[in-house]
C-alpha positions, -999 to +999 in steps of 0.1 A: +308+492-197+317+519-172+323+544-201+288+534-215+271+541-182+288+575-178+278+584-213+242+574-207+240+594-175+254+625-192+229+621-221+200+618-196+212+648-177+214+669-209+179+656-219+165+667-186+181+701-189+168+706-224+134+695-212+135+722-185+146+748-211+117+739-233+092+751-207+105+787-204+134+807-220+164+805-198+176+840-205+166+863-176+148+833-161+147+847-126+123+874-139+107+854-167+098+822-148+074+839-124+056+856-153+054+825-175+044+801-146+016+824-134+001+835-167-024+805-169-035+812-133-040+849-141-059+840-173-085+821-152-092+852-131-113+866-159-140+841-151-143+854-115-171+880-110-146+902-092-124+904-123-151+908-149-141+945-155-105+933-161-114+906-187-101+924-218-070+936-199-063+900-188-067+887-224-043+913-237-018+904-209-019+867-218-012+875-255+016+899-245+032+872-223+031+846-251+046+871-276+074+879-251+080+843-244+084+836-282+110+864-283+128+848-254+131+815-272+144+833-304+171+850-283+179+816-268+182+801-303+206+830-312+184+845-339+197+877-354+180+911-351+165+902-316+174+927-289+180+914-254+174+949-239+140+951-255+132+916-241+143+926-206+122+958-208+091+938-218+096+913-189+098+942-164+066+957-177+049+923-176+062+917-141+043+948-129+011+933-142+019+899-127+025+915-093-006+936-096-029+905-100-011+886-073-015+915-048-051+919-058-060+882-053-043+882-019-063+913-010-094+894-021-085+866+003-083+891+032-115+907+021-134+874+019-123+865+054-134+898+069-168+898+050-172+860+055-176+855+018-171+817+014-173+817-023-146+844-028-125+827-001-125+794-020-119+810-054-090+831-040-073+802-023-077+779-053-064+805-077-029+793-071-017+829-067-021+831-029+010+833-007+003+801+012+031+804+037+020+839+047-017+832+049-018+795+059-029+801+095-056+825+085-069+801+058-070+771+082-087+791+109-113+805+086-120+771+070-126+754+103-149+782+115-170+778+083-163+742+072-200+733+072-205+759+044-174+753+024-168+724+001-130+721+003-115+713-031-082+718-050-055+738-032-077+744-001-081+706+003-043+701+000-037+727+027-062+710+050-047+676+043-012+688+050-024+705+082-039+672+094-008+651+088+009+638+119+044+650+122+071+624+114+102+626+137+135+618+121+171+618+133+166+609+170+195+618+193+214+591+212+198+602+244+163+598+229+172+564+215+186+553+249+154+564+266+133+544+241+154+513+247+151+517+285+113+520+282+112+489+260+133+469+285+111+481+314+079+471+296+094+437+288+105+431+324+071+442+337+053+419+313+076+390+324+070+398+361+032+399+356+034+365+338+053+350+368+028+364+392-001+350+372+016+315+373+021+317+410-015+327+415-026+298+394-005+274+414-019+287+447-054+283+434-047+247+422-032+238+456-063+252+474-086+232+451-065+200+457-066+205+495-103+209+495-107+177+474-085+158+500-105+172+529-138+162+513-124+127+508-114+124+544-148+136+555-165+113+531-184+141+514 
């Protein structure tokens, strides 16, 4: 039984690995992954007015990326007559184009904020090519200054939602846990004391009422 479980786990692990490899070629993956993972995002730039002049260049780039990716898979499958050096050279050339469009869309974001161009701002953020960590503060600040004119969707909405999340504290220290426990006990003791005081007040009131009743009887009122 134990042997069967181990075999099953190994099979699942190998399946997961093969599934990952099916996405992109694993050879020179450090360079290739950023190109292959961004190509669909760069392809969508051609539909932005700011990239209309680049439309044909972008289309050619997308085709070149797909051709290079196919070569990568052939090398991975150990096909003969495929040169690794040629593949690496192609990746380096594609990497320059990839970086060019990433830098350009990040420049568009900065430009949109300076010129208060809400449409370009939203398109730039939602392109998926923006360096979120680097620009997060500027994005949030601009959005809240213009939120009445911006319909937050996609990535921008995710950034705003993440910003509005309340921080969750984990891994409290012993001192913090002790302080929480002391506060809990104090609140419990205070509640008990207040309950006793209320009972005593009720008893005093009852006694006063009974005394008045007795006095009225004696006076025949």
